Residue frames relative to the residue before (quaternion, step in Angstrom):
aa qw qx qy qz dx dy dz
M 1.0000 0.0000 0.0000 0.0000 0.00 0.00 0.00
P 0.4702 -0.7027 0.4457 0.2941 3.61 -0.79 0.91
T 0.4104 -0.6710 0.5590 0.2624 3.52 -1.24 0.58
I 0.0436 -0.7902 0.6107 -0.0258 3.56 -0.78 1.10
M 0.0032 -0.8043 0.5917 -0.0541 3.56 -0.82 1.07
P 0.4748 -0.6432 0.5037 0.3273 3.59 -1.10 0.56
I 0.6418 -0.5684 0.3608 0.3672 3.56 -1.13 0.66
R 0.5864 0.5897 -0.3853 0.3999 3.63 1.04 -0.56
D 0.6203 0.5568 -0.3408 0.4349 3.61 1.19 -0.52
L 0.4848 0.6660 -0.4427 0.3542 3.62 1.21 -0.08
R 0.4950 0.6484 -0.4357 0.3804 3.60 1.22 -0.17
N 0.6855 0.4489 -0.2668 0.5072 3.59 1.17 -0.61
T 0.0497 -0.8689 0.4917 0.0291 3.57 0.68 1.09
S 0.6677 0.4911 -0.3257 0.4549 3.60 0.90 -0.80
E 0.6307 0.5247 -0.3326 0.4651 3.60 1.04 -0.69
I 0.6616 0.4923 -0.3037 0.4772 3.58 0.95 -0.87
S 0.6276 0.5292 -0.3332 0.4637 3.59 0.98 -0.79
E 0.6563 0.5095 -0.3068 0.4643 3.57 0.92 -0.91
M 0.6483 0.5171 -0.3126 0.4632 3.58 0.97 -0.86
A 0.6642 0.5206 -0.3048 0.4415 3.57 0.89 -0.95
H 0.6865 0.4678 -0.2815 0.4803 3.59 0.96 -0.83
K 0.6732 0.5037 -0.2997 0.4507 3.57 0.97 -0.82
M 0.7501 0.4136 -0.2207 0.4665 3.59 0.83 -0.99
Q 0.1570 -0.8098 0.5384 0.1723 3.60 1.11 -0.69
E 0.5648 0.5008 -0.4184 0.5051 3.53 0.95 1.08
P 0.5783 -0.5776 0.4298 0.3837 3.59 -1.15 0.48
I 0.2395 -0.7179 0.6338 0.1599 3.54 -1.23 0.62
F 0.2447 -0.7890 0.5516 0.1155 3.56 -0.62 1.16
I 0.1895 -0.7827 0.5891 0.0672 3.54 -0.81 1.10
T 0.1827 -0.7972 0.5690 0.0854 3.56 -0.83 1.03
K 0.1283 -0.7473 0.6470 0.0805 3.52 -1.27 0.55
N 0.8310 -0.0424 -0.0349 0.5536 3.57 -0.65 1.15
G 0.7267 -0.4625 0.2326 0.4515 3.57 1.05 0.84
Y 0.6835 0.4503 -0.2808 0.5012 3.59 1.28 -0.04
S 0.5930 -0.5703 0.4326 0.3688 3.55 -1.14 0.63
D 0.0605 -0.8298 0.5545 -0.0158 3.58 -0.81 1.01
L 0.8151 0.0181 0.0493 0.5769 3.59 0.85 -0.99
V 0.1809 -0.7286 0.6407 0.1608 3.52 -1.36 0.27
V 0.1228 -0.7782 0.6148 0.0372 3.56 -0.87 1.03
M 0.1233 0.7812 -0.6048 0.0941 3.56 -0.97 0.89
S 0.6092 -0.5433 0.4247 0.3916 3.54 -1.28 0.35
A 0.6224 -0.5459 0.4071 0.3860 3.57 -1.22 0.46
E 0.6197 0.5470 -0.3439 0.4456 3.60 1.04 -0.72
L 0.6667 0.4888 -0.3015 0.4750 3.57 0.94 -0.86
Y 0.6238 0.5314 -0.3356 0.4647 3.58 1.00 -0.79
D 0.6461 0.5159 -0.3208 0.4621 3.61 0.92 -0.87
R 0.6403 0.5200 -0.3230 0.4640 3.58 0.98 -0.83
F 0.6591 0.4992 -0.3060 0.4720 3.60 0.92 -0.91
A 0.6555 0.5132 -0.3159 0.4551 3.60 0.94 -0.86
R 0.6431 0.5209 -0.3193 0.4616 3.60 0.99 -0.83
I 0.6522 0.5018 -0.3081 0.4774 3.58 0.94 -0.89
N 0.6429 0.5282 -0.3228 0.4512 3.58 0.97 -0.83
R 0.6481 0.5095 -0.3238 0.4643 3.62 0.96 -0.81
I 0.6374 0.5103 -0.3259 0.4765 3.59 1.01 -0.78
D 0.6553 0.5117 -0.3145 0.4581 3.59 0.91 -0.90
Q 0.6443 0.5176 -0.3207 0.4626 3.59 0.99 -0.80
A 0.6511 0.5099 -0.3202 0.4621 3.60 0.96 -0.82
I 0.6400 0.5092 -0.3233 0.4761 3.59 0.99 -0.79
D 0.6510 0.5193 -0.3118 0.4574 3.58 0.94 -0.89
E 0.6475 0.5112 -0.3182 0.4671 3.59 0.96 -0.85
A 0.6549 0.5072 -0.3122 0.4652 3.60 0.95 -0.86
E 0.6517 0.5052 -0.3197 0.4667 3.59 0.95 -0.82
N 0.6459 0.5105 -0.3201 0.4688 3.60 1.00 -0.78
E 0.6311 0.5253 -0.3343 0.4626 3.59 0.99 -0.78
M 0.6599 0.4967 -0.3091 0.4715 3.58 0.93 -0.86
A 0.6482 0.5180 -0.3178 0.4588 3.61 0.99 -0.80
E 0.6910 0.4576 -0.2671 0.4917 3.59 1.16 -0.62
G 0.6641 -0.5638 0.2867 0.3986 3.57 1.27 0.26
A 0.3340 0.7445 -0.5153 0.2619 3.60 1.15 0.34
E 0.4493 -0.6775 0.5138 0.2741 3.55 -1.13 0.66
P 0.4263 -0.6911 0.5106 0.2827 3.61 -0.86 0.87
V 0.2909 -0.7381 0.5858 0.1656 3.57 -1.20 0.61
A 0.4864 -0.6620 0.4865 0.2976 3.57 -0.93 0.91
L 0.6230 -0.5775 0.3822 0.3637 3.57 -1.09 0.74
D 0.6607 0.5107 -0.3142 0.4517 3.61 0.87 -0.89
T 0.6473 0.5116 -0.3106 0.4721 3.58 1.01 -0.81
A 0.6565 0.5079 -0.3096 0.4639 3.59 0.95 -0.88
R 0.6553 0.5093 -0.3136 0.4613 3.59 0.93 -0.86
A 0.6545 0.5077 -0.3156 0.4629 3.58 0.92 -0.87
S 0.6494 0.5159 -0.3126 0.4630 3.58 0.99 -0.82
L 0.6775 0.4797 -0.2917 0.4751 3.59 0.95 -0.86
D 0.6153 0.5317 -0.3473 0.4669 3.61 1.02 -0.73
M 0.6620 0.4974 -0.3052 0.4704 3.57 0.93 -0.87
K 0.6715 0.5155 -0.2962 0.4423 3.57 0.92 -0.93
Y 0.8116 0.3177 -0.1425 0.4691 3.59 0.77 -1.03
Y 0.7900 0.2862 -0.1462 0.5221 3.58 1.11 -0.57
G 0.4279 -0.7305 0.4447 0.2924 3.58 1.26 -0.13
K 0.6993 0.3888 -0.2750 0.5331 3.56 1.16 0.49
I 0.3994 -0.6822 0.5482 0.2730 3.52 -1.30 0.20
C-alpha cells in the first residue's frame, strides 16, 4: 500500500529520508487533499530510470519493426556488437 503524507509533514526531512530508504517505495505527498509530489530514495529513482530506459528501447524496437524494419539474427547482432565495442568478432 502506498505511503501518503500531507505536505506539512515535509518539515520532518530526516524522518522522511529514513522512511524512503527503509521502505524503498515512493512516498506520495498531498497538498489540499490532492497529489502534489513524490519523494523517493536516490537508489529507487535510479532503478525507475533504468527500467524506463529499457522500456523506451523496447518501444523503439517495436515501432521500427511495425514500420517494416528487417529483423537481425542473434549471431549477426552479437558479432556486430563485439566488433563495435571490442574490436573483434
